[in-house]
Every structure is written in C-alpha cells, then in structure tokens.
C-alpha positions, 0 to 999 in steps of 0.5 A: 377585108384589111389584112393584119400582121402579127398573128400566129395561126395553126392549121387544124385537120378534122376533129382529131385535131380540132376537138382536143384543142378547143376543149383545151382553150376553153379549159384555160378560159378565164373570163369569156367563151363564145361559140357558134356553129350550125350544126350540134350533136349530142354524140361523143364531140358534143358532149365533151365540148358541153362538159368543157362549156360547163366547167368554164360556167362553173369557174365563173367564165361567161359562156355564150353559145348560139346554135342555128335552130335548123342545122341543130334541129336533131338536138335532144330537147333536154340538151340546151336546158342542161346546158343553161342550167349549167350556167351557160347562155344559149340563143338559137339562131332563128327558130321556127314552129314549123320547117315547111314554112315557105318563107325565104328568110327561113333559109338565112342560116348561121353557117359560120363556125367560131369559138372565141376564147377571153378575146385572145384566141379564135377557132375559125372553120368548117368543123361543126360540133359533130364527131367525125363519125357521126351520121357518116356511113363511110366510116372514115374521118370527115375531112375539113379543117379549121384554123386556130388564130392568136394575135390582133386578127382576134380583134377583128373577129370579136365585134362580128361575134358580139354583134350577131349575140346582140342582135339575136338576143334583142330580137329574142326578148323583143326589147333592146338588149343592153350590150350593143358595144362589144367590150374592147379588146387588144390582144397583143402580137403572138406571130409575124402572119398577115391574115385577114377576117372575111365574113358574109352577112344580108347587109353590109358584107352580102359578096365579101366572101365571094369577092375574096375568092374572085381576088384570089383566083385572078391573082393567081400565077402558078397554081389554084388548089380548091376544096369544096363541099358543095360546089356550084359557083355562080358565072362569075367565079366559073368564068374566073377558074376558066381564065386562070386556066387559060392563062397557064395556071393549074387549077384542081378542084377536089369535090365531093365522091360521097354525098349526103345531098345526091340531088345537089351532087348531080347538079353540081356535076353538070358543071363538069364537062365545060371546066374540063374542057378548059384544062381544069382538073377535077378530083373526087374525094374518095377517102370519107366525107369531104366537108372542107371548104379551103383554097391555096393560090400560088403557096402564098395565099390561103382560106379556110372557113365555112363557106362553100362555093355555093348559093347557099353560102354566098347568097343566104347563109352568114359564114367566116373565113380567114385569109393568110397571106402567109407562105408556111401556112399556104404550103402546110394547106397544099400539102394536105390536100395534095396528100388527100388527093393522091391517096384518098381521091379519083381522077374525073378523066375528060374523055371518060366524063364526055362518053357517058351514057345518056341515062347518066346525062338525064339525070344531071339535067334534072338535077340541075333543073331541080336546082335552079328551080330551088334557087328561083324559088329562094330568090337566087337569081341573076348570075346563078342560073 
C-alpha cells in the first residue's frame, strides 16, 4: 500500500449518487472505459449503464466489461450478446458449466467493483450494477458507498484492472493475449488528497486488505466506526478491535438488520457477546439493506471498497478498496454513517443480548457450526475458526 498525493476524492452515497455520476463519466469518455463488477442485473440501473456503454462504443471508445459469472448468473442469455453486438467487449470471470461443482476454485470470485474512464477517472466501492430496489424486499435504498477518484492514484488502479483483463482473455482464448503491458497513463494532480489503492488477490496481495484494516484499527486513538454488510472477521481483527476498546477507543460496528443470508447472520451474531462485553457498540441497520463496506478512524483515516470483514472477502475473492488519509473525506463519511446510525439503526443492548433465551442461542451456535464446516470445506482454516 503506497499512498500518493494530488487526488480529488468524491464520496458517493448509494445508487442515487453513484449511477448518475457513473453514467455521466461514461458519456464523457473519449478513448477507454473499463468496468468490473460482481453482480450485473438487467434492471433499470443495469439498462441505464448498458446504454451508456453502448453509446460510448458507438462513438469509437474502446469499452471492456468484466462480469463475474456466478454473481451475475441471473442475467438473461441475450444481455451479454446484446452488449457485444453494440461493440462492447465482455469477459465472464470464471464461468462454469455447473455451479454444483465442489472445486474450491469456484469460490474465488471477482467481487471488486471498479470502473475506469480514459485513465483519468476511477470509481471504486461496494456498489454492483443493480438498482437499489431490485431484490430488496425492504423497499428502501440499499446503503452503500463508492468513491470517485481523480488524480495520480488512478495510475495505480489502472494496471490492476488491465492485467486481470489480460489474464482472463488469455485463459479464455487458451493462447497468450498480446496486450500484457497496460498502456502508460499519467493522470495529472487533481487535488490535495492522499490516498492508496489496496487490493486482494490469490497471489501477491492475499492479505493486503486485512493488513490495511489492522493498521487502521491498531493506530486508532479516539474512535473507530465500521459499516460492514457481512461481518465474521478472523481472530486477528477481533482481537485488534477488542484491544482498541480496552485502551479507551470508541469502537462502533454498523451491521445488517435485514439480510439475504440468514444463516450467515445468525453465525455472525455469535460474536456479539464477546464484543459487547469488551465495550464495543453494535448497531443493526433497520432502514433497508446494508451493503456498505466502509470504515473511519479518528476522522482522519477512511476506507471505502468492496471487501467485507468475512472469509469470502479476505481469503477467497478478488477485492479492492481505496484508503483515504484525508480529514474532510473522513469527516464526511463519518457524518453519513452517524446519521444512518441515529436515524435508521437499532442498538444491540449488552444486558438484553446476554438474556436471550436458549432457542435463540442454539440457532446461533448451529449456524456458527455450519459456517465453520463450510469454511473448512472451502479450505479456510487457522485464524478464521
């Protein structure tokens, strides 16, 4: 993780801010658009971005989209050919004939969400290409964040996106793709912000995002606020959070209230008692679906990205976060999280949680046992169990 200065960083709150900004950037593209996403849905937002990609291709922009084959398995069969017919190059990440395969490599997904435009603008965050209302029975917005990046940091993001495209293109064609080296880009300074690009893969950067969180937590002096859709960190992160609370740091966790993965949520809740006993504050989001993966430390350090604090994100998937050493940005993100906590979250009370009846405790421990079994089958052992 190498921070670079001279960036302009813009926080984008949920789909209402993200999709208009993304569409506008694609419509302004002159040479090159690259998109990576885990979930792409053919809904209002998906069609809106698809049309922007097609418009860019029609005016001569080279447009490439990489979509995770499992996360986007619900796409209509005609959707990708429709993009390709309009001139958009599309790669499916790790397609499989059967999702019932027990091969562990099937779990190594493209979970990061990145868009690059002309080597000068990047979008990095947790938002898939899916409307806030799609597959969301809460009928409220899907709380999530992205950051628009302009400046020298884009030059750190671009090679990672290019090389993954090259790798997937080479493997799918079963011959070496010619574009191994990314085109040289040199985005000019666009602001004063210091930021770093942090990614997780299964080769050189396997633990980079976990290490980023540990540095942030261990360096905290006053406050840590974390919003995490899927929360089951390994013991190193849990111990770091507890140690921070012991030294007087206020530690706040905003986690899911409603969830699309009930078993995982029940397993995650088995961690609550130990965290609450150490003075960590836990809130469950009740204002809709929480999908955010963001954190703020001491209003000076912040991160926004695709990585949850769970084994899928930190051990298996390709993820990407931006870390900001920028007080105005950190304060803005903290203010947004605090507003959501006050208006649309319920506190988990320590004494009430300790008094849960035995059936609720049994469900939690059975879910945790199931989660441990699933992690073991996936090859996740050691500090996660």
